[in-house]
C-alpha positions as a printed NumPy array, in Angstrom:
array([[-10.106, -60.044, -29.531],
       [ -8.897, -57.171, -31.755],
       [-12.129, -57.361, -33.743],
       [-14.104, -56.936, -30.535],
       [-11.922, -53.98 , -29.542],
       [-12.367, -52.424, -32.974],
       [-16.157, -52.851, -32.826],
       [-16.245, -51.357, -29.336],
       [-14.105, -48.412, -30.462],
       [-16.347, -47.834, -33.482],
       [-19.469, -47.757, -31.354],
       [-17.961, -45.658, -28.566],
       [-15.953, -43.191, -30.665],
       [-18.309, -42.099, -33.382],
       [-17.627, -38.613, -34.711],
       [-20.851, -37.319, -33.259],
       [-19.941, -38.453, -29.74 ],
       [-16.579, -36.66 , -29.617],
       [-16.882, -32.884, -29.216],
       [-15.079, -30.813, -31.85 ],
       [-12.944, -29.056, -29.236],
       [-11.68 , -32.416, -27.919],
       [-10.849, -33.679, -31.429],
       [ -9.144, -30.378, -32.318],
       [ -7.072, -30.474, -29.138],
       [ -6.15 , -34.137, -29.745],
       [ -4.828, -33.387, -33.249],
       [ -2.341, -30.913, -31.821],
       [ -1.652, -32.682, -28.517],
       [ -1.016, -36.287, -29.649],
       [  2.16 , -35.453, -31.645],
       [  3.501, -33.528, -28.621],
       [  3.125, -36.679, -26.526],
       [  4.409, -39.091, -29.162],
       [  7.486, -37.122, -30.216],
       [  9.432, -37.428, -26.944],
       [  8.   , -40.88 , -26.177],
       [  9.118, -42.442, -29.466],
       [ 12.746, -41.597, -28.726],
       [ 12.625, -44.426, -26.208],
       [ 11.305, -47.022, -28.669],
       [ 14.38 , -48.93 , -29.821],
       [ 15.032, -49.447, -33.515],
       [ 14.585, -53.223, -33.303],
       [ 11.062, -52.715, -31.857],
       [ 10.127, -50.295, -34.634],
       [ 11.539, -52.663, -37.242],
       [  9.811, -55.718, -35.753],
       [  6.457, -53.926, -36.075],
       [  6.918, -52.025, -39.335],
       [  8.475, -54.657, -41.608],
       [  5.847, -57.393, -40.959],
       [  3.081, -54.792, -41.35 ],
       [  4.509, -53.63 , -44.687],
       [  4.925, -57.224, -45.863],
       [  1.289, -57.865, -44.983],
       [  0.017, -54.776, -46.798],
       [  2.27 , -55.243, -49.842],
       [  2.301, -59.057, -49.958],
       [  0.903, -59.263, -53.477],
       [  3.115, -56.439, -54.783],
       [  6.21 , -58.07 , -53.282],
       [  5.284, -61.449, -54.778],
       [  4.661, -59.806, -58.164],
       [  8.101, -58.142, -58.107],
       [  6.647, -54.639, -57.913],
       [  9.359, -53.558, -55.474],
       [ 12.292, -54.457, -57.731],
       [ 12.738, -50.754, -58.538],
       [ 13.772, -50.229, -54.894],
       [ 16.65 , -52.732, -55.08 ],
       [ 19.885, -50.963, -54.088],
       [ 17.853, -47.766, -53.549],
       [ 16.695, -46.234, -50.289],
       [ 13.371, -44.607, -49.461],
       [ 13.188, -42.379, -46.414],
       [  9.773, -41.896, -44.841],
       [  9.523, -39.044, -42.342],
       [  6.605, -38.313, -40.065],
       [  7.429, -34.673, -39.526],
       [  5.308, -33.764, -36.519],
       [  6.76 , -36.56 , -34.388],
       [ 10.28 , -36.469, -35.854],
       [ 10.211, -40.154, -36.834],
       [ 12.248, -41.418, -39.81 ],
       [ 12.506, -44.818, -41.491],
       [ 14.844, -45.916, -44.29 ],
       [ 13.496, -48.74 , -46.452],
       [ 14.902, -50.737, -49.341],
       [ 14.279, -54.024, -51.129],
       [ 16.804, -56.85 , -50.975],
       [ 16.483, -60.577, -51.677],
       [ 12.743, -60.283, -52.401],
       [ 12.1  , -58.631, -49.068],
       [ 11.65 , -55.15 , -47.668],
       [ 14.478, -54.165, -45.338],
       [ 14.885, -51.325, -42.889],
       [ 18.104, -49.523, -41.983],
       [ 18.823, -48.23 , -38.508],
       [ 19.253, -44.462, -38.185],
       [ 22.776, -45.127, -36.906],
       [ 23.69 , -46.501, -40.348],
       [ 23.465, -42.96 , -41.769],
       [ 21.952, -44.16 , -45.057],
       [ 21.788, -41.601, -47.852],
       [ 18.292, -41.94 , -49.265],
       [ 17.545, -41.789, -52.971],
       [ 14.059, -40.389, -52.394],
       [ 12.215, -39.127, -49.335],
       [  8.549, -38.742, -48.44 ],
       [  7.706, -36.286, -45.657],
       [  4.306, -35.532, -44.153],
       [  2.592, -35.101, -40.824],
       [  1.126, -38.127, -39.1  ],
       [ -2.389, -36.803, -39.759],
       [ -1.743, -36.529, -43.484],
       [ -0.195, -39.999, -43.671],
       [ -3.242, -41.328, -41.82 ],
       [ -5.501, -39.612, -44.359],
       [ -3.556, -41.316, -47.172],
       [ -3.733, -44.698, -45.419],
       [ -7.472, -44.296, -44.852],
       [ -8.054, -43.194, -48.46 ],
       [ -9.426, -39.832, -47.353],
       [ -6.772, -37.96 , -49.369],
       [ -4.696, -39.039, -52.293],
       [ -0.935, -38.39 , -52.331],
       [ -1.168, -36.144, -55.42 ],
       [ -3.572, -33.741, -53.708],
       [ -1.396, -33.519, -50.598],
       [  1.705, -33.077, -52.76 ],
       [  0.185, -30.131, -54.642],
       [ -0.978, -28.638, -51.33 ],
       [  2.637, -28.978, -50.109],
       [  1.514, -31.223, -47.268],
       [  3.395, -34.204, -48.721],
       [  6.961, -33.484, -49.731],
       [  8.743, -35.797, -52.135],
       [ 12.421, -35.063, -52.62 ],
       [ 15.192, -36.789, -54.536],
       [ 14.922, -39.156, -57.492],
       [ 11.679, -38.113, -59.22 ],
       [ 11.215, -41.377, -61.121],
       [ 11.741, -43.423, -57.965],
       [  9.335, -41.164, -56.063],
       [  6.672, -41.672, -58.728],
       [  7.04 , -45.454, -58.507],
       [  6.688, -45.326, -54.71 ],
       [  3.632, -43.063, -55.019],
       [  2.06 , -45.464, -57.518],
       [  2.573, -48.359, -55.09 ],
       [  0.92 , -46.341, -52.331],
       [ -2.013, -45.619, -54.648],
       [ -2.324, -49.329, -55.42 ],
       [ -2.566, -50.474, -51.788],
       [ -5.596, -52.678, -51.279],
       [ -6.769, -51.888, -47.756],
       [ -8.915, -55.006, -47.827],
       [ -5.688, -57.   , -47.483],
       [ -5.273, -55.623, -43.971],
       [ -6.86 , -57.481, -41.073],
       [-10.404, -56.13 , -40.743],
       [ -9.762, -54.744, -37.258],
       [ -6.722, -52.769, -38.467],
       [ -8.665, -51.562, -41.501],
       [-11.535, -50.38 , -39.274],
       [ -9.237, -48.549, -36.844],
       [ -7.38 , -46.792, -39.693],
       [-10.686, -45.783, -41.287],
       [-12.11 , -44.535, -38.003],
       [ -9.024, -42.473, -37.164],
       [ -8.809, -41.1  , -40.718],
       [-12.482, -40.081, -40.537],
       [-11.889, -38.291, -37.226],
       [ -8.878, -36.436, -38.672],
       [-10.705, -35.574, -41.906],
       [-13.852, -34.309, -40.157],
       [-11.898, -32.339, -37.559],
       [ -9.729, -30.679, -40.219],
       [-12.866, -29.749, -42.183],
       [-14.497, -28.269, -39.079],
       [-11.291, -26.359, -38.304],
       [-11.348, -24.819, -41.808],
       [-14.968, -23.727, -41.369],
       [-14.271, -22.361, -37.874],
       [-11.533, -20.084, -39.308],
       [-13.918, -18.54 , -41.85 ]])
């Protein structure tokens, strides 16, 4: 079912079929809709979606012990344009997520807009480029941040279900192309 939806989305939402003005408006409008809406998504719902997704993406890395460096350490991931924050750690060979109410003091934090995180996930931008452009902020324990960045770089998108992979790629392409067109429109 999701594969059919993904194929339908790919055929219906090609870059050429979506006018630039609509894509440009969507990039600024979607975070304005999501930001207030996500306040109503309870922590347990976020956790029940995020943790299994991360375990799926990082299954091999978890099994290989590549997350041991995060034991008794906390990583904060912030999606700045929608004011969403997650605290992650590694305990008992598993990724864990702390509720915002726990007031965890992170050891390292990664901050970026949703568009930029989508570009990283879709392999349209690498974290180093966004970091040097100040679009990805990494604060706190530098060594820990480097290890997290290296894990992100090592993600094998082919491990994702093909429908998820296709949707991420399609959305990342839309964001990338729209941002490029916006740069050229300003010149």
